[in-house]
BAFI-3210 file (N, C-alpha, C; in Angstrom, 3 decimals, decimal comma, padded with zeros to 6 digits):
// residues 267
n [1|2|3|4|5|6|7|8|9|10|11|12|13|14|15|16|17|18|19|20|21|22|23|24|25|26|27|28|29|30|31|32|33|34|35|36|37|38|39|40|41|42|43|44|45|46|47|48|49|50|51|52|53|54|55|56|57|58|59|60|61|62|63|64|65|66|67|68|69|70|71|72|73|74|75|76|77|78|79|80|81|82|83|84|85|86|87|88|89|90|91|92|93|94|95|96|97|98|99|100|101|102|103|104|105|106|107|108|109|110|111|112|113|114|115|116|117|118|119|120|121|122|123|124|125|126|127|128|129|130|131|132|133|134|135|136|137|138|139|140|141|142|143|144|145|146|147|148|149|150|151|152|153|154|155|156|157|158|159|160|161|162|163|164|165|166|167|168|169|170|171|172|173|174|175|176|177|178|179|180|181|182|183|184|185|186|187|188|189|190|191|192|193|194|195|196|197|198|199|200|201|202|203|204|205|206|207|208|209|210|211|212|213|214|215|216|217|218|219|220|221|222|223|224|225|226|227|228|229|230|231|232|233|234|235|236|237|238|239|240|241|242|243|244|245|246|247|248|249|250|251|252|253|254|255|256|257|258|259|260|261|262|263|264|265|266|267]
n.u [-023,813|-020,855|-018,235|-016,448|-013,689|-013,131|-010,836|-011,328|-010,508|-010,260|-012,540|-014,350|-013,819|-013,850|-016,602|-017,714|-016,585|-018,006|-020,587|-020,133|-019,286|-021,591|-023,277|-022,180|-023,010|-021,712|-021,030|-020,234|-017,686|-016,605|-013,778|-013,581|-011,843|-011,426|-011,701|-010,958|-012,510|-015,612|-018,802|-020,844|-020,260|-021,434|-024,018|-023,618|-021,881|-022,277|-021,630|-019,955|-016,943|-015,591|-012,439|-009,608|-006,491|-004,522|-005,487|-004,705|-003,938|-006,289|-007,482|-006,888|-007,936|-010,679|-011,408|-010,829|-012,562|-014,944|-014,884|-013,682|-011,739|-010,698|-009,570|-009,829|-008,090|-009,173|-009,164|-007,477|-005,431|-004,956|-001,807|-000,493|-001,123|000,817|002,410|000,915|-000,404|-001,738|-000,472|002,139|001,813|001,114|002,160|002,145|001,999|004,303|006,223|005,998|006,638|009,206|010,577|010,925|012,729|012,348|009,878|008,361|005,528|005,194|006,802|005,564|002,909|003,598|004,570|002,225|000,628|002,108|001,790|-000,939|-001,151|000,439|-001,255|-003,018|-004,783|-005,962|-004,888|-006,458|-006,367|-006,754|-008,482|-010,430|-013,547|-013,871|-013,030|-014,164|-013,763|-011,259|-009,765|-009,170|-006,535|-006,571|-008,233|-010,216|-011,896|-013,722|-012,012|-008,468|-004,931|-002,755|000,076|002,293|001,212|000,954|003,631|004,353|002,834|004,089|006,670|006,228|005,176|007,350|008,838|007,088|007,015|009,650|009,698|007,843|009,202|011,036|009,356|008,300|006,085|003,127|002,451|003,037|003,496|003,768|004,979|005,397|007,579|008,925|009,623|007,240|006,053|006,296|004,637|004,375|003,952|001,726|-000,412|-002,529|-004,427|-003,507|-000,998|-001,743|-002,936|-000,709|001,037|-000,455|-000,353|002,393|003,035|001,158|-001,132|-001,955|-000,807|000,139|-000,941|000,214|-000,553|000,465|000,900|003,188|006,364|006,743|004,225|002,225|-000,745|-002,427|-002,549|-002,482|-003,041|-003,231|-005,675|-008,188|-010,695|-013,875|-013,359|-010,641|-010,626|-012,040|-010,197|-008,100|-009,238|-009,629|-006,973|-006,218|-005,358|-004,424|-004,458|-005,031|-003,344|-003,507|-002,432|-003,138|-005,332|-004,461|-005,260|-007,722|-010,733|-012,945|-016,388|-016,515|-018,152|-019,382|-017,081|-015,756|-017,685|-017,691|-015,024|-015,043|-016,749|-015,209|-012,940|-010,781|-008,472|-008,493|-006,578|-005,763|-002,993]
n.v [036,205|034,519|033,780|030,824|029,228|026,166|023,750|020,945|017,608|014,071|011,366|011,162|013,183|016,055|016,304|015,886|018,070|020,149|019,694|020,170|022,855|024,067|023,696|025,542|027,766|028,833|030,074|028,181|028,095|026,024|024,475|021,997|019,086|017,741|014,323|013,523|014,627|013,946|013,857|014,515|016,804|018,900|019,137|019,734|021,924|025,505|026,780|025,570|025,088|023,378|022,208|021,367|019,764|021,138|023,685|025,156|027,837|029,261|029,030|031,088|033,297|032,670|032,464|035,079|036,577|035,737|036,819|035,495|034,899|033,143|029,796|026,196|023,140|020,013|016,548|014,331|014,750|012,434|010,990|009,694|011,114|012,951|011,937|011,924|012,411|014,827|016,499|016,447|017,774|020,329|023,546|025,431|023,844|022,313|024,281|025,016|022,550|022,085|024,066|023,477|021,839|019,118|016,511|015,849|015,435|017,502|019,490|020,113|020,816|022,869|024,839|025,381|026,353|028,623|030,188|030,678|032,163|034,334|035,565|036,684|035,018|033,145|030,137|027,662|025,355|021,967|020,435|022,121|022,815|020,109|018,907|017,047|014,635|013,742|011,366|010,874|009,700|006,214|002,949|002,090|000,107|-002,841|-004,937|-005,142|-004,879|-007,687|-008,307|-008,712|-007,554|-004,843|-004,238|-004,349|-002,174|000,090|-000,214|000,065|002,648|004,381|003,870|004,809|007,509|008,174|007,708|009,612|011,936|012,060|012,596|010,547|008,882|008,266|005,973|002,675|-000,896|-003,620|-006,763|-008,918|-007,387|-006,999|-005,108|-004,748|-003,267|000,017|003,047|004,867|006,688|005,203|005,136|004,497|002,308|000,627|000,042|-001,501|-003,741|-004,741|-005,330|-007,271|-009,412|-009,944|-010,650|-012,544|-012,061|-011,072|-008,591|-005,411|-002,175|001,110|004,477|007,799|011,312|013,546|014,403|017,179|018,072|019,898|021,114|022,214|020,888|017,587|015,924|013,004|010,499|008,139|005,601|003,944|002,505|002,045|000,260|-001,873|-002,650|-003,489|-005,703|-007,449|-007,917|-009,448|-008,243|-007,541|-005,347|-001,802|001,165|004,547|008,002|009,832|012,650|013,769|012,505|012,145|010,417|009,017|008,111|006,696|005,220|003,169|001,956|001,049|-000,691|-002,681|-003,516|-004,591|-006,742|-008,328|-008,809|-007,056|-004,927|-001,509|001,241|004,370|006,264]
n.w [007,031|007,667|005,365|004,384|002,933|001,175|000,259|-001,289|-000,979|-001,546|-000,577|002,588|004,405|003,559|003,160|005,673|006,920|005,664|006,667|009,388|009,345|008,383|010,550|012,213|011,020|008,752|005,449|002,755|000,421|-001,936|-003,418|-005,635|-006,667|-009,761|-010,414|-007,911|-005,723|-004,063|-005,680|-004,031|-002,724|-004,014|-003,014|-000,379|000,059|-000,145|-002,471|-005,270|-007,032|-009,698|-010,413|-012,491|-011,656|-012,986|-013,060|-010,912|-010,334|-010,407|-007,964|-006,038|-007,394|-007,472|-004,718|-003,875|-005,485|-004,427|-001,950|000,156|003,040|004,872|004,767|004,447|004,111|003,281|003,133|000,897|-002,037|-004,527|-004,254|-006,346|-008,569|-009,037|-010,983|-013,210|-016,586|-016,806|-014,922|-015,889|-018,302|-017,646|-017,642|-015,512|-013,145|-013,495|-013,322|-010,624|-009,361|-010,297|-009,064|-006,418|-003,736|-003,306|-003,666|-001,435|000,770|002,735|001,655|-000,825|-000,015|001,684|-000,043|-001,479|000,624|001,257|-001,058|-000,980|001,378|000,729|-000,975|000,694|002,020|004,782|005,997|007,689|010,522|009,622|011,092|011,970|013,402|013,703|015,978|017,696|016,492|017,039|018,710|022,224|024,453|024,945|025,026|022,352|021,494|022,636|023,202|023,916|023,075|023,872|026,079|024,336|022,102|022,853|023,033|020,356|019,470|020,678|019,764|016,995|017,022|017,546|015,248|013,262|013,906|013,300|010,533|009,804|010,513|008,497|006,480|004,917|005,221|007,221|008,480|009,694|009,499|011,665|013,008|015,602|016,477|014,123|011,226|008,941|006,828|005,416|004,992|001,935|-000,985|-001,711|000,099|003,021|002,952|000,885|001,882|004,101|002,846|001,471|003,613|004,949|003,130|003,081|005,769|006,318|007,898|011,341|011,851|013,303|012,922|012,825|013,033|012,872|013,715|012,095|013,604|013,483|012,715|010,536|011,155|009,337|007,003|005,457|007,684|009,803|009,042|009,795|009,283|008,676|006,313|006,600|008,772|007,630|005,674|007,324|008,606|006,433|005,883|007,983|010,324|013,753|015,381|015,478|015,937|016,800|016,894|019,750|019,997|017,623|015,340|012,962|013,319|011,383|010,986|013,380|015,258|013,713|012,733|015,048|016,053|014,053|014,313|016,909|016,497|014,819|016,271|016,275|017,740|018,700|019,499|021,063|021,360]
ca.u [-023,213|-019,432|-017,829|-015,221|-013,314|-012,747|-010,179|-011,849|-009,859|-011,085|-013,207|-015,457|-013,371|-014,415|-018,052|-017,974|-016,260|-019,134|-021,685|-019,754|-019,278|-022,990|-023,820|-021,636|-023,643|-020,811|-021,360|-019,070|-017,259|-015,733|-013,040|-013,551|-010,818|-011,919|-010,976|-010,724|-013,575|-016,919|-019,844|-021,754|-019,899|-022,362|-025,199|-023,257|-021,325|-023,222|-021,212|-018,840|-016,235|-014,834|-011,206|-008,585|-005,249|-003,766|-006,079|-004,356|-003,865|-007,633|-007,890|-006,820|-008,882|-012,049|-011,628|-010,845|-013,803|-016,046|-014,726|-013,250|-010,462|-010,207|-009,804|-009,423|-007,812|-009,691|-009,140|-006,220|-005,359|-004,225|-000,386|-000,054|-001,385|002,071|003,023|-000,111|-000,206|-002,256|000,565|003,299|001,515|000,709|003,319|002,079|002,370|005,699|007,035|005,994|007,340|010,636|011,192|011,073|013,912|011,928|008,423|007,742|004,216|005,339|007,386|004,546|001,838|004,165|004,594|000,830|000,205|002,788|001,172|-002,253|-000,947|000,950|-002,416|-003,863|-005,733|-005,517|-005,120|-006,777|-006,179|-007,674|-009,454|-011,369|-014,928|-013,879|-012,276|-014,809|-013,333|-009,877|-009,857|-008,215|-005,790|-007,351|-008,632|-011,480|-012,705|-013,928|-010,773|-007,230|-003,800|-002,108|001,390|003,092|000,580|001,342|005,038|004,349|002,284|005,072|007,770|005,803|004,962|008,636|009,194|006,222|007,481|010,898|009,330|007,184|010,215|011,653|008,259|008,111|004,686|002,686|001,935|003,876|002,917|004,776|004,523|006,410|008,712|009,556|009,046|006,652|005,846|006,292|003,819|004,944|002,918|000,573|-001,507|-002,679|-005,151|-002,632|000,018|-002,346|-003,058|000,646|001,562|-001,195|000,172|003,767|003,092|000,094|-001,998|-001,350|-000,059|-000,319|-000,727|000,316|-000,633|000,788|001,224|004,622|006,866|006,501|003,017|001,512|-002,134|-003,197|-002,657|-001,904|-003,153|-003,624|-007,114|-008,616|-012,150|-014,472|-012,648|-009,370|-010,921|-012,383|-008,936|-007,366|-009,885|-009,294|-005,548|-005,988|-004,656|-004,914|-004,551|-004,776|-002,994|-003,433|-001,918|-004,204|-005,508|-003,897|-005,719|-009,165|-011,355|-014,224|-017,307|-015,928|-019,081|-019,508|-015,779|-015,504|-018,646|-017,178|-013,786|-015,427|-017,343|-014,174|-011,817|-009,682|-008,301|-008,146|-006,136|-005,290|-001,855]
ca.v [034,879|034,546|032,803|030,066|028,492|024,770|023,010|019,615|016,449|012,883|010,641|011,732|014,286|017,358|016,277|016,085|019,468|020,966|019,522|020,835|024,299|024,481|023,778|026,784|028,813|029,411|029,935|027,437|028,159|024,865|024,151|020,542|018,653|016,710|013,066|013,177|015,034|013,308|014,724|014,906|018,147|019,852|019,294|020,145|023,284|026,500|027,070|024,685|025,255|022,176|022,540|020,366|020,070|022,102|025,014|025,560|029,294|029,827|028,968|032,415|034,169|032,337|032,847|036,543|037,058|035,378|037,518|034,540|035,246|031,984|028,557|024,926|022,032|018,779|015,451|014,196|014,597|011,179|011,284|009,137|012,088|013,657|011,351|011,844|013,211|016,167|017,268|016,572|018,681|021,639|024,429|026,054|022,867|021,947|025,388|024,893|021,334|022,197|025,109|023,018|020,985|017,722|016,379|015,335|016,057|018,774|020,476|020,531|021,541|024,100|025,810|025,777|027,196|029,903|030,967|031,125|033,221|035,513|036,195|037,258|034,033|032,482|028,693|027,214|023,960|021,085|019,868|023,161|022,341|018,639|018,481|015,875|013,421|013,468|010,578|011,032|008,498|005,133|001,833|002,497|-001,092|-003,626|-005,667|-004,400|-005,767|-008,364|-007,727|-008,693|-006,589|-003,497|-004,053|-004,009|-000,826|001,122|-000,413|000,673|004,088|005,056|003,756|005,701|008,871|008,362|007,831|010,907|012,990|012,107|012,886|009,403|008,514|008,391|004,682|001,485|-002,174|-004,463|-008,049|-009,511|-006,457|-006,951|-004,063|-005,427|-002,325|001,450|003,768|005,930|007,348|004,353|005,389|003,555|001,081|-000,243|-000,425|-002,573|-004,929|-005,254|-005,904|-008,499|-010,472|-010,275|-011,264|-013,543|-011,714|-010,831|-007,338|-004,231|-000,990|002,307|005,719|008,915|012,616|013,777|015,126|018,614|018,077|021,142|020,676|022,847|019,957|016,240|015,326|011,598|010,207|006,746|005,505|002,627|001,809|001,585|-000,932|-002,949|-003,105|-004,198|-007,007|-008,279|-008,249|-010,281|-007,465|-007,742|-004,083|-000,489|002,173|005,902|008,973|010,549|014,098|014,268|011,666|012,183|009,098|009,219|006,967|005,944|004,261|002,020|001,304|000,333|-001,804|-003,727|-004,020|-005,451|-007,963|-009,131|-009,032|-006,114|-003,923|-000,155|002,029|005,722|006,343]
ca.w [007,261|007,324|004,360|004,601|001,736|001,356|-000,816|-000,970|-001,579|-001,730|000,514|003,358|005,254|003,178|003,315|007,106|007,227|005,218|007,624|010,639|009,110|008,270|011,921|012,777|010,209|007,765|004,036|002,280|-000,976|-002,085|-004,637|-005,770|-007,611|-010,671|-010,307|-006,505|-004,799|-004,229|-006,238|-002,940|-002,275|-004,640|-002,165|000,984|000,035|-000,671|-003,839|-005,597|-008,295|-010,047|-011,120|-012,738|-010,946|-013,788|-012,904|-009,548|-010,180|-010,260|-006,551|-005,425|-008,100|-007,047|-003,316|-003,780|-006,109|-003,537|-000,673|001,179|003,671|005,618|004,021|005,051|003,204|003,876|002,180|000,162|-003,481|-004,732|-004,514|-007,637|-009,634|-009,305|-012,172|-014,242|-017,800|-016,536|-014,237|-016,794|-019,411|-017,130|-017,427|-014,187|-012,133|-013,699|-012,802|-009,172|-008,957|-010,613|-008,228|-005,034|-003,549|-003,420|-003,804|-000,214|001,022|003,448|000,742|-001,795|000,673|002,227|-001,138|-001,726|001,750|001,133|-002,141|-000,507|002,372|000,012|-001,615|001,743|002,537|006,004|005,951|009,042|010,918|008,902|012,031|012,374|013,573|013,729|017,160|018,295|015,784|017,423|019,946|023,325|024,784|025,533|024,174|021,751|021,305|023,852|023,450|023,753|022,803|024,990|026,369|023,104|021,204|023,278|022,666|018,928|019,324|021,010|018,811|015,745|017,210|017,374|013,834|012,493|014,161|012,558|009,120|009,677|010,589|007,169|005,558|004,023|005,402|008,617|008,918|009,542|009,928|012,317|013,538|016,489|016,458|012,806|010,385|007,785|005,727|005,723|004,011|001,102|-001,779|-002,012|001,018|004,131|002,608|000,096|002,828|004,899|001,994|001,220|004,852|005,223|002,260|003,478|007,103|006,427|009,023|012,648|011,893|014,025|012,083|013,660|012,251|013,759|013,124|011,989|014,782|013,278|011,891|010,274|011,212|008,271|005,875|005,529|009,006|009,696|009,068|009,661|009,275|008,472|005,240|007,176|009,578|006,693|005,074|008,372|008,815|005,267|005,961|009,155|011,352|015,123|016,125|014,888|016,932|016,258|017,864|020,445|019,833|016,367|014,236|012,736|013,209|010,711|011,133|014,499|015,862|012,814|012,634|016,310|016,115|013,181|014,908|018,036|015,945|014,173|017,173|016,009|018,795|018,265|020,634|020,813|022,287]
c.u [-021,760|-019,096|-016,560|-014,944|-012,880|-012,053|-010,447|-011,112|-010,811|-011,696|-014,143|-015,091|-013,964|-015,928|-018,436|-017,645|-017,422|-020,284|-021,388|-019,773|-020,697|-023,624|-023,338|-022,128|-022,662|-021,360|-020,118|-018,863|-016,238|-015,056|-012,933|-012,577|-011,354|-011,051|-010,703|-011,931|-014,893|-017,937|-020,838|-021,450|-020,855|-023,572|-024,860|-022,662|-022,370|-022,904|-019,966|-018,265|-015,419|-013,628|-010,381|-007,361|-004,472|-004,306|-005,801|-004,410|-005,233|-008,123|-007,983|-007,834|-010,314|-012,308|-011,682|-012,126|-015,013|-015,950|-014,339|-011,882|-009,842|-010,555|-009,281|-009,138|-008,266|-009,744|-007,882|-006,432|-004,482|-002,765|000,097|-000,269|-000,178|002,677|002,040|000,240|-000,646|-001,190|001,763|003,065|001,048|001,939|003,329|002,520|003,831|006,635|007,139|006,849|008,841|011,350|011,447|012,180|013,589|010,408|007,816|006,440|004,356|005,887|006,327|003,453|002,343|004,218|003,186|000,336|000,825|002,170|-000,204|-002,111|-000,410|-000,191|-003,393|-004,909|-005,147|-005,894|-005,279|-006,390|-007,200|-008,759|-010,429|-012,798|-015,013|-013,202|-012,865|-014,422|-011,884|-009,883|-008,769|-007,509|-006,708|-007,610|-010,038|-012,428|-012,892|-012,667|-009,561|-006,075|-003,319|-000,721|002,253|002,534|000,945|002,807|005,162|003,843|003,368|006,339|007,429|005,608|006,260|009,088|008,387|006,631|008,767|010,614|008,666|008,168|010,927|010,630|008,136|006,642|004,355|002,301|002,957|003,075|004,032|004,129|005,656|007,711|009,554|008,855|008,542|006,524|005,828|005,542|004,645|003,800|001,654|-000,617|-001,732|-003,349|-004,274|-001,480|-000,512|-002,462|-001,696|001,205|000,863|-000,692|001,561|003,794|002,076|-000,752|-001,220|-000,588|-000,692|000,037|-000,788|000,342|-000,458|000,873|002,737|005,098|006,650|005,267|002,427|000,040|-003,019|-003,374|-002,029|-001,979|-003,636|-005,127|-007,309|-010,137|-012,615|-013,728|-011,302|-009,578|-011,273|-011,129|-008,122|-007,928|-009,563|-007,844|-005,226|-005,229|-005,245|-005,085|-004,298|-004,476|-002,879|-002,904|-003,057|-004,147|-005,019|-004,354|-007,232|-009,693|-012,769|-015,073|-016,872|-016,876|-019,198|-018,201|-015,482|-016,438|-018,164|-015,912|-014,088|-015,960|-016,270|-012,932|-010,589|-009,622|-007,934|-007,788|-005,631|-004,210|-001,099]
c.v [034,904|033,442|032,081|029,264|027,077|024,269|021,546|018,523|015,269|012,361|011,542|012,976|015,637|017,427|016,517|017,512|020,377|020,891|020,256|022,348|024,845|024,626|025,044|028,008|029,573|029,176|029,351|027,596|027,046|024,828|022,631|020,164|017,509|015,460|012,638|013,449|014,322|014,311|015,170|016,305|019,189|020,139|019,877|021,545|024,236|026,850|026,241|025,012|023,982|022,558|021,297|020,729|021,165|023,527|025,592|027,077|029,941|029,817|030,358|033,348|033,939|032,798|034,371|037,113|036,805|036,068|036,611|034,957|034,084|030,708|027,348|023,932|020,744|017,685|015,492|014,271|013,370|011,460|010,791|010,117|012,980|013,199|011,250|012,714|014,655|017,050|017,490|017,612|020,063|022,500|025,038|025,093|022,454|023,034|025,309|023,709|021,419|023,216|024,656|021,975|019,498|017,686|015,636|016,086|017,418|019,862|021,018|021,349|022,846|025,206|026,311|026,717|028,576|030,788|031,486|032,282|034,494|036,284|036,766|036,326|033,340|031,002|028,178|025,749|023,085|020,505|020,914|022,629|020,814|018,074|017,234|014,567|013,059|012,694|010,920|009,698|007,443|004,013|002,115|001,324|-001,813|-004,393|-004,782|-005,370|-006,489|-007,748|-007,627|-007,685|-005,159|-003,214|-003,701|-002,589|000,225|001,012|000,289|002,174|004,862|005,010|004,733|007,158|009,168|008,523|009,171|012,061|013,163|012,438|011,802|009,002|008,600|007,051|003,577|000,267|-003,026|-005,773|-008,659|-008,722|-006,568|-005,874|-004,724|-004,482|-000,900|002,166|004,790|006,546|006,519|004,585|004,242|002,247|000,116|-000,775|-001,618|-003,857|-005,574|-005,953|-007,217|-009,664|-010,909|-011,095|-012,376|-013,328|-011,419|-009,530|-006,324|-003,020|000,255|003,530|006,902|010,224|012,728|014,551|016,637|018,798|019,474|020,769|021,373|021,906|018,612|015,624|013,880|011,398|008,700|006,725|004,088|001,844|001,281|000,286|-002,114|-003,520|-003,916|-005,600|-007,948|-008,740|-009,125|-009,568|-007,739|-006,429|-002,888|000,470|003,527|006,845|009,805|012,043|014,645|013,471|011,761|010,765|009,307|007,959|006,069|004,891|002,997|001,240|000,476|-000,860|-002,974|-004,353|-004,960|-006,800|-008,908|-009,346|-008,189|-005,091|-002,582|000,659|003,380|006,010|007,668]
c.w [006,784|006,329|004,797|003,333|002,078|000,096|-000,512|-001,735|-001,644|-000,418|001,329|004,171|004,826|003,315|004,773|007,521|006,842|006,224|008,926|010,486|008,987|009,654|012,622|011,998|009,323|006,358|003,368|000,772|-001,170|-003,447|-004,664|-006,878|-008,467|-010,582|-008,892|-005,619|-005,122|-004,767|-005,178|-002,421|-002,842|-003,766|-000,801|001,053|-000,529|-002,117|-004,127|-006,970|-008,530|-010,900|-011,414|-011,901|-011,672|-013,677|-011,517|-009,345|-009,973|-008,816|-005,942|-006,064|-007,618|-005,621|-003,154|-004,357|-005,215|-002,170|000,475|001,723|004,428|004,857|004,791|003,937|003,900|002,825|001,332|-001,345|-003,725|-005,083|-005,860|-008,784|-009,913|-010,627|-013,338|-015,446|-017,572|-015,897|-015,165|-017,879|-018,946|-016,864|-016,013|-013,095|-012,271|-013,176|-011,283|-008,734|-009,224|-009,726|-006,796|-004,929|-003,628|-003,491|-002,621|000,035|001,696|002,538|-000,213|-001,116|001,266|001,186|-001,436|-000,629|001,649|000,067|-001,729|000,482|001,731|-000,653|-000,587|002,305|003,760|005,942|007,379|009,260|010,199|009,802|012,567|012,317|013,741|014,980|017,822|017,640|016,083|018,744|020,954|023,563|025,394|024,544|023,666|021,532|022,638|024,227|023,261|023,527|024,068|025,183|025,116|022,112|021,548|022,938|021,187|018,698|019,567|020,164|017,491|015,839|016,971|015,913|012,976|012,687|013,372|011,064|008,854|009,696|009,250|006,087|004,484|004,029|006,877|009,239|008,708|009,976|010,502|012,756|014,346|016,443|015,184|011,991|009,105|006,590|006,250|004,617|003,232|000,315|-001,956|-001,106|001,990|003,732|001,813|000,951|003,616|004,081|001,745|002,448|005,195|004,404|002,706|004,761|007,292|007,684|010,295|012,777|012,852|013,170|012,962|012,755|013,191|012,979|013,018|013,218|014,698|012,393|011,760|010,157|010,178|007,071|006,212|006,931|008,871|009,867|008,959|009,677|009,053|007,393|005,733|007,939|008,674|006,040|006,075|008,590|007,663|005,305|007,160|010,258|012,736|015,885|015,212|016,025|016,228|017,323|018,442|020,150|018,487|015,145|014,118|012,560|012,680|010,813|012,286|015,063|015,013|012,745|013,885|016,450|015,267|013,765|016,073|017,542|015,401|015,044|016,899|017,124|018,158|019,501|020,174|021,841|022,147]
res [m|e|k|i|g|l|i|a|g|n|r|k|f|p|l|l|f|c|e|a|a|k|r|k|e|y|f|i|i|a|i|a|i|k|g|d|t|s|a|r|i|n|k|l|a|d|k|t|y|w|l|k|l|s|e|f|k|r|l|v|e|i|f|k|a|e|g|v|k|k|i|v|m|a|g|q|i|s|p|a|r|l|f|s|r|e|v|r|q|s|p|d|l|q|q|i|l|s|s|i|k|n|k|k|a|d|t|i|f|g|v|i|a|g|k|l|e|d|a|g|l|e|l|l|n|s|a|t|f|m|e|g|l|l|p|k|k|g|t|l|t|q|g|e|p|d|k|a|g|w|e|d|v|y|f|g|f|e|l|a|k|a|a|g|a|l|d|i|g|q|t|v|a|v|k|d|k|a|i|v|a|v|e|a|l|e|g|t|d|k|l|i|r|r|a|g|k|i|a|r|g|g|i|t|v|i|k|v|a|k|p|r|q|d|m|r|f|d|i|p|v|v|g|l|k|t|v|q|s|l|i|k|a|g|a|k|c|l|a|i|e|a|d|k|t|l|f|i|d|r|l|a|a|v|k|l|a|d|k|k|g|l|a|i|v|s|v]
***
């Protein structure tokens, strides 16, 4: 049985990857991050190592000792942890962070990817085995935006692409062609809550891949929790980029969106 390594971040993405890899009959060696990864990974991966962020150097040692040659990064590490005491007090992490020109996501993940490849490990597309979760172009819910809604979708799409090109974030919220909020380190759910308060509902949220998206890491993901946050914020539409956005728990999310009158489109 061929082995595959997994660097597992938070939420459901790494768990779904494990299930998909098992169906392909891979033996999964998972690196779980304390404080981020779900404990359910213990039951889904064949072997799990729990590491602190400060133990980054052990990644390569573990994968090499286990005979792993191909690895996948699935799930996010909370960006706010950049400012945590653990990171500040780790000489290894401080050395890495001080050696890079900035702390944008692409810069940090690019350095990590480079160190893994230098060690002889092949970093695969994060959507490996998950292609069925990448929606094609179309309206995913029963309802779709009206004319003004579509104008907001395409207005926001261009803005999100511009923000992505600067590696600020992948998501924006707009209302009546006004820019309500742009995602940064806080993440999509907090962006949605913030935008809902500012605009008092009626927002359209657009999530896209970066223009030069490296599909090995930091790919856009939405799911049931995203839809729940949108409904609480009084949003009227969610737009995602077709073929490049993972949609987790799609059936449940679309069912809830239909019930609450939220349109979801893939463009």
